[in-house]
C-alpha positions, 0 to 999 in steps of 0.5 A: 898412103898419101895425104889425100887418102889419110884425110879420107879416112880420118874423115870417114872414121869422124863420121862413123863417130857422129853416126854412133853417137847420134844416129844420123847425119847430114851431108851439108852440115858435113861439107861445112864442118870438114871444108869440102864439098857435098859432093866429096861427102856424099862420095864418103857416104856411097864408100861407107854404104857400100862398106856397110857402116851407114845406111844413105838416105836422102840428104845424109846417112842413118847409122846401120842396124845391127843385125838381128838374133833368130826369131826364138831368141829374139823373143826371150829378149828384154820383155818388160820393154817389149811388153810395154809396147805390146800393152799400148798396142792392145788398146788400139784393138777394137771388138770385131777387128781382123788383125794381122800380126806381123813376125815380130818378137814385140807382137809375140808379147802382143799376141799374149796381151791379147790371149789373156784379154779374149779369155777373160772378156771375148771380143770377136777379133780374128787374129791373122798371122805368119808366125807360128809362134804367135798363132801357138799364143793365140790358139785359145783365145781368138779365131786364128788364121795361120798363113802357110808356106816354108818358115824362115827361122830368122824371121820366125815366119812363112814368107815367099810365093805361098804366104803372098798367096795366102795374105793376098786372100785376107784385108784386115782391118789393122796391121801390126808390122814389125820392123827392123828400123823406123825412121822418117825419111828411110821409112820402115825397114827390114833385113831380110828381102822376102819378109820386106816383101811380105810385109809390104804386102799385107800392109798395102792389103789393110785398112789401117797400119801401125808398127812399134819401135824399141829405142834402137830401131827408132832413126835406123835403116835396115837393108830392105824397103817395106814402106814409106813412114807417111803410109803408117797411121800409128807408131808405138814407141817406149816412153822415153823415145827420143823427141828429135825423131818423133817430131820428124815422123809426127811431121808425116801425119804419123800417130804417135803413142808413147807405151808407158814406162816399163 
């Protein structure tokens, strides 16, 4: 191994350590730290992105989001944290709304919140979803529209052509997107191409867009773009969400709502 190869590997290893520690790096800062040009750092980041070690964004890179488990498994993980986000989201839903609940384990918790509320005090909302588990949670509580098509078990929802055709008939008052990553620069992102395409389409047909993010999704980016962060009206985060990431997102005009401590 040549000296230059060793220096390259050492530099990229240290960049990976910084990403693991902070979730984000800037090319300019790295160039100063390693006494190399920004072009050299950009080449490093391109190579690391190709190897799945980071997600490139303008001016730097983000830590990659770990692949998620199938929806049915995610549905039973971290119930307290997701429940806190769900309770905060439920307060945004107004009587008479048409609400779209995207495939998301937090949205499944939200569906259960809505169900309990609507059974005790009906508000006349209609809920549309492409996720069968979410629809099942709402079966006896609200007017329900289930978008059809082939179910992707990883996503936990119908995606693809049939689902897009069904969604094209809707114009929700509020769309609550599921997200694999949320970042000021990368925006809302998803792991699977067809899921990202469906999310983007239903979001842009909606009058208002909201998403939620647990700590590990904030400041991270998955493989496929959904919408820019500035297109999102509200973001619900955990009570102790990182202030630096929040400031960057707030600067784009997004309303930040912190959930109560789980």
